[in-house]
C-alpha positions as CSV (number, residue, x, y, z in Angstrom):
1,M,-6.2,10.4,-24.0
2,N,-6.9,10.6,-27.7
3,E,-6.8,6.8,-27.9
4,I,-9.1,6.6,-24.9
5,L,-11.6,8.9,-26.7
6,E,-11.3,6.7,-29.8
7,K,-12.2,3.6,-27.7
8,I,-15.1,5.4,-26.1
9,N,-16.4,6.3,-29.6
10,A,-16.0,2.6,-30.7
11,Y,-18.2,1.1,-28.0
12,D,-21.9,1.5,-27.5
13,E,-21.9,0.3,-23.9
14,I,-19.4,1.3,-21.2
15,I,-19.0,0.2,-17.5
16,I,-17.0,2.3,-15.1
17,H,-15.3,1.0,-11.9
18,R,-13.2,2.5,-9.1
19,H,-11.5,1.3,-5.9
20,Q,-13.0,-0.4,-2.9
21,N,-13.9,1.8,0.1
22,P,-14.4,4.8,-2.1
23,D,-13.4,8.3,-1.1
24,P,-14.6,11.5,-2.8
25,D,-12.0,11.2,-5.6
26,A,-13.0,7.6,-6.4
27,L,-16.6,8.5,-6.7
28,G,-16.0,11.9,-8.2
29,S,-13.9,10.6,-11.0
30,Q,-16.2,7.5,-11.6
31,L,-19.5,9.3,-11.5
32,G,-18.1,12.5,-13.1
33,L,-16.9,10.5,-16.0
34,R,-20.3,8.7,-16.2
35,E,-22.1,12.1,-16.3
36,I,-19.8,13.5,-19.0
37,L,-20.2,10.4,-21.2
38,R,-24.0,10.3,-20.7
39,T,-24.2,14.0,-21.7
40,N,-21.9,13.8,-24.7
41,F,-22.9,10.4,-25.9
42,P,-26.7,10.1,-25.1
43,E,-27.0,7.2,-27.5
44,K,-24.6,5.0,-25.5
45,Q,-25.3,3.0,-22.3
46,I,-23.0,4.2,-19.6
47,N,-23.1,2.6,-16.1
48,A,-21.1,2.8,-12.9
49,V,-20.7,-0.2,-10.6
50,G,-19.5,-0.9,-7.1
51,F,-20.5,-0.7,-3.5
52,D,-22.8,2.2,-2.5
53,E,-21.0,4.0,0.3
54,P,-23.7,5.5,2.6
55,S,-21.6,8.3,3.9
56,L,-21.0,9.6,0.4
57,S,-24.5,9.0,-1.0
58,F,-24.8,12.7,-1.6
59,L,-22.4,12.3,-4.6
60,G,-24.5,9.6,-6.3
61,V,-25.3,5.9,-6.4
62,M,-24.2,3.0,-8.5
63,D,-26.1,1.3,-11.3
64,Q,-27.3,-2.3,-11.3
65,V,-25.6,-4.3,-14.0
66,S,-26.0,-8.0,-14.6
67,D,-23.0,-10.4,-15.3
68,L,-24.2,-10.8,-18.9
69,E,-24.0,-7.1,-19.5
70,F,-20.2,-7.1,-19.2
71,K,-19.7,-9.2,-22.3
72,D,-18.2,-7.2,-25.2
73,K,-18.3,-4.0,-23.2
74,L,-15.6,-1.3,-22.7
75,V,-14.6,-1.2,-19.0
76,I,-12.9,1.9,-17.5
77,V,-11.3,1.9,-14.0
78,T,-10.6,5.2,-12.4
79,D,-8.5,6.1,-9.3
80,T,-7.3,2.6,-8.6
81,A,-3.6,1.8,-8.4
82,N,-3.7,-2.0,-8.4
83,T,-6.1,-4.8,-9.4
84,P,-6.8,-6.2,-5.9
85,R,-8.4,-2.8,-5.0
86,I,-10.8,-2.6,-7.9
87,D,-14.4,-2.7,-6.6
88,D,-16.5,-5.4,-8.5
89,K,-14.2,-8.1,-9.9
90,R,-16.4,-8.4,-13.0
91,Y,-14.1,-5.7,-14.6
92,Q,-12.1,-8.7,-15.9
93,T,-15.0,-10.0,-18.0
94,G,-15.3,-7.0,-20.3
95,D,-13.9,-6.8,-23.9
96,F,-11.4,-4.0,-23.4
97,L,-10.0,-2.4,-20.2
98,I,-8.8,1.2,-19.6
99,K,-7.0,2.4,-16.5
100,I,-7.1,6.1,-15.6
101,D,-5.2,7.0,-12.5
102,H,-2.9,9.3,-10.7
103,H,-1.1,6.8,-8.3
104,P,2.3,5.4,-9.1
105,N,1.9,2.9,-11.9
106,D,3.3,-0.1,-10.1
107,D,0.5,-2.4,-11.3
108,A,0.3,-1.6,-15.0
109,Y,-3.0,-3.3,-15.7
110,G,-5.3,-2.7,-18.6
111,D,-5.2,-2.8,-22.3
112,L,-4.8,1.0,-22.4
113,R,-3.5,3.2,-19.6
114,F,-3.4,6.9,-18.8
115,V,-1.5,7.5,-15.5
116,D,-0.4,11.0,-14.5
117,T,1.3,11.0,-11.1
118,T,1.6,14.8,-11.2
119,A,-2.2,15.2,-11.1
120,S,-3.7,15.8,-7.7
121,S,-6.5,13.4,-8.3
122,A,-8.2,11.2,-10.9
123,S,-11.0,13.8,-11.0
124,E,-8.5,16.4,-12.2
125,I,-7.4,14.0,-15.0
126,I,-11.0,13.4,-16.0
127,A,-11.9,17.1,-16.0
128,N,-8.9,18.0,-18.2
129,F,-9.7,15.1,-20.5
130,A,-13.1,16.6,-21.0
131,F,-11.9,20.2,-21.4
132,E,-9.0,19.3,-23.8
133,H,-11.4,17.3,-26.0
134,H,-14.1,19.9,-26.0
135,L,-16.6,17.7,-24.3
136,T,-19.6,19.3,-22.5
137,V,-19.1,19.4,-18.7
138,S,-22.5,19.8,-17.1
139,P,-23.0,21.4,-13.7
140,A,-23.7,17.9,-12.3
141,A,-20.4,16.6,-13.7
142,A,-18.5,19.7,-12.5
143,K,-19.8,19.2,-9.0
144,L,-18.6,15.6,-8.9
145,L,-15.2,16.3,-10.3
146,Y,-14.8,19.4,-8.0
147,A,-15.6,17.2,-5.0
148,G,-13.0,14.7,-6.1
149,I,-10.3,17.3,-6.4
150,V,-11.2,19.0,-3.1
151,G,-11.2,15.6,-1.4
152,D,-7.8,14.4,-2.6
153,T,-6.1,17.8,-2.0
154,G,-7.6,18.3,1.4
155,R,-9.2,21.5,0.3
156,F,-6.1,22.5,-1.7
157,L,-3.8,22.1,1.3
158,Y,-1.7,19.1,0.2
159,P,1.5,19.3,-1.8
160,A,-0.1,17.6,-4.8
161,T,-2.1,20.8,-5.4
162,T,-0.4,22.5,-8.5
163,P,-1.2,25.6,-10.5
164,K,-2.9,23.3,-13.0
165,T,-5.0,21.8,-10.2
166,L,-6.3,25.3,-9.2
167,Y,-6.9,26.2,-12.8
168,T,-8.9,23.0,-13.4
169,A,-10.9,23.6,-10.2
170,A,-11.6,27.2,-11.3
171,K,-12.9,26.0,-14.7
172,L,-15.2,23.6,-13.0
173,A,-16.4,26.3,-10.6
174,E,-17.6,28.3,-13.7
175,R,-20.4,25.8,-13.9
176,E,-23.4,26.6,-11.8
177,F,-23.6,24.3,-8.9
178,D,-23.8,24.9,-5.1
179,R,-20.1,24.9,-4.2
180,A,-20.7,26.2,-0.6
181,G,-23.4,23.5,-0.1
182,L,-21.1,20.8,-1.4
183,M,-18.3,21.9,0.9
184,R,-20.6,21.9,3.9
185,E,-21.7,18.4,2.9
186,M,-18.2,17.2,2.6
187,D,-17.0,18.9,5.8
188,S,-19.9,17.9,8.1
189,F,-20.1,14.7,10.2
190,D,-22.5,13.4,12.8
191,M,-21.9,12.9,16.5
192,K,-20.4,9.4,16.3
193,I,-17.6,10.7,14.0
194,A,-17.1,13.6,16.5
195,R,-16.6,11.1,19.2
196,L,-14.2,9.1,17.0
197,Q,-12.2,12.2,16.5
198,G,-12.1,12.9,20.2
199,Y,-11.0,9.3,20.8
200,V,-8.2,9.7,18.3
201,Y,-6.9,12.9,20.0
202,E,-7.2,11.3,23.4
203,N,-5.4,8.1,22.5
204,L,-2.7,9.0,20.0
205,D,0.6,7.3,20.7
206,I,3.3,9.9,19.7
207,S,7.0,9.1,19.5
208,G,9.7,11.6,20.3
209,E,10.6,11.9,16.6
210,G,7.0,13.0,15.8
211,V,5.5,9.8,14.5
212,A,2.0,9.0,15.8
213,R,-0.3,6.0,15.7
214,I,-3.8,5.1,16.7
215,V,-5.6,1.7,16.7
216,I,-9.3,1.6,16.1
217,T,-10.7,-1.7,17.1
218,Q,-13.8,-3.6,15.9
219,D,-15.2,-3.4,19.5
220,F,-14.9,0.4,19.4
221,M,-16.5,0.6,15.9
222,K,-19.4,-1.7,16.9
223,K,-20.0,0.1,20.1
224,H,-20.3,3.5,18.3
225,E,-21.8,2.0,15.1
226,I,-18.9,3.3,12.9
227,T,-18.2,1.6,9.6
228,D,-14.8,1.1,8.1
229,A,-15.4,3.7,5.4
230,E,-16.5,6.3,8.1
231,T,-13.1,6.0,9.8
232,S,-11.6,7.8,6.7
233,A,-13.1,11.0,8.2
234,I,-10.3,11.2,10.8
235,V,-7.4,10.3,8.6
236,S,-6.1,13.9,8.5
237,A,-6.8,14.7,12.2
238,P,-3.4,13.8,13.6
239,G,-1.7,16.0,11.1
240,K,-3.3,19.1,12.6
241,I,-1.0,18.7,15.6
242,S,2.2,20.6,14.9
243,E,4.5,18.1,16.6
244,I,3.3,15.2,14.5
245,K,5.2,14.7,11.2
246,T,4.1,11.2,10.2
247,W,1.2,9.1,11.4
248,A,-0.6,5.8,10.9
249,I,-4.2,4.8,11.6
250,F,-4.7,1.1,12.1
251,V,-8.3,0.1,11.6
252,E,-9.2,-3.4,12.6
253,Q,-11.3,-5.3,10.0
254,A,-14.0,-7.9,10.6
255,D,-11.6,-10.8,9.8
256,G,-9.0,-9.5,12.3
257,H,-6.4,-7.9,10.0
258,Y,-5.8,-4.1,10.0
259,R,-6.2,-1.6,7.3
260,V,-3.4,0.9,7.6
261,R,-3.7,4.5,6.5
262,M,-0.4,6.3,6.5
263,R,0.2,10.0,6.0
264,S,3.3,12.2,6.2
265,K,4.0,15.9,6.0
266,D,7.5,15.6,4.5
267,A,9.2,12.2,4.6
268,T,8.1,9.8,1.8
269,I,6.3,6.7,3.1
270,N,5.0,4.7,0.1
271,E,8.0,2.4,0.1
272,I,7.0,1.3,3.6
273,A,3.5,0.7,2.5
274,K,4.7,-1.5,-0.3
275,L,6.5,-3.7,2.3
276,H,3.1,-4.5,3.8
277,G,0.9,-5.2,0.7
278,G,0.1,-1.6,-0.1
279,G,1.3,1.5,-1.8
280,G,0.1,4.9,-2.9
281,H,1.5,8.4,-3.1
282,P,4.8,9.5,-1.5
283,L,3.0,11.2,1.4
284,A,-0.3,9.4,1.5
285,S,-0.3,5.6,1.4
286,G,-2.2,2.5,2.5
287,A,-1.2,-0.9,3.6
288,N,-2.3,-4.0,5.4
289,S,-1.2,-5.5,8.7
290,Y,-2.0,-9.0,10.0
291,S,-1.0,-8.8,13.6
292,L,-0.3,-6.4,16.5
293,A,3.4,-7.3,16.0
294,E,3.2,-6.1,12.3
295,N,1.5,-2.9,13.6
296,D,4.5,-2.3,15.8
297,E,6.9,-3.1,12.9
298,I,5.2,-0.5,10.7
299,F,5.4,2.1,13.5
300,E,9.1,1.4,14.0
301,Q,9.7,1.6,10.2
302,L,8.0,5.0,10.1
303,R,10.1,6.2,13.1
304,H,13.4,5.1,11.5
305,N,12.2,6.6,8.2
306,L,11.5,10.0,9.8
307,V,14.9,10.0,11.6
308,A,16.7,9.2,8.3
309,F,14.7,12.0,6.6
310,K,15.7,14.6,9.2
311,K,19.4,13.8,8.7
């Protein structure tokens, strides 16, 4: 992190990226870092790029940056395990690339990397970077980083929540921002997401071992005007059922392939995700499937994995 700060000091212009289909940690770490750098280095030009996700617009919006502006710039990518998932491929055209992440470092991209798999989130890493280097963390930055930590820990429910996570969140909470309002914003959803959640509970396929799956088709999404990003709102829903130990949500994409979100309460699943073009954390991973047969294959692998874990 000292080297990262040296690089930040060395460049007058910095562009920050994160992963596609952003979640609160992707945006919290990206925009939280932007806010910290703008506050502490007002003479520098700091921008954040990528797709503006409407469902998370309350966290902030991206900057408009031309292709020419990447030349000779420092580029920082947060919360992104591998290069195919980086939003805005122009990250490759900068002068120097830094990776800041908390996922397993299977794709060690970048000229300089800080990867801490013990951290709950990239937002936790960014917050501690600021605190440890005595950088000013404004209420706006604290709100963004707090949102990222809350998002990736499931409100501090997931195993990745450590004493350090809680300590970092407490330090952020010392800044004056509306935490209750932020939590209401993050926890609320409109009627179409409520219907999606009802559909999930009504149509879950649950094996005898405790593995569940649901397929969300393009037809269903179009009928109810649900975007791919909005389906992330129900990722944790199957886990609320006590009988379910591992689950997969297959979301059909416009081109016909499936985005697969996998979660588990105990048995590690990221190695299965790697077999299908994905990866992630031991208990929270993502993958891709290119047919209904591959969907079935993933489901069977999760079943066998859970059986082996129980032994």
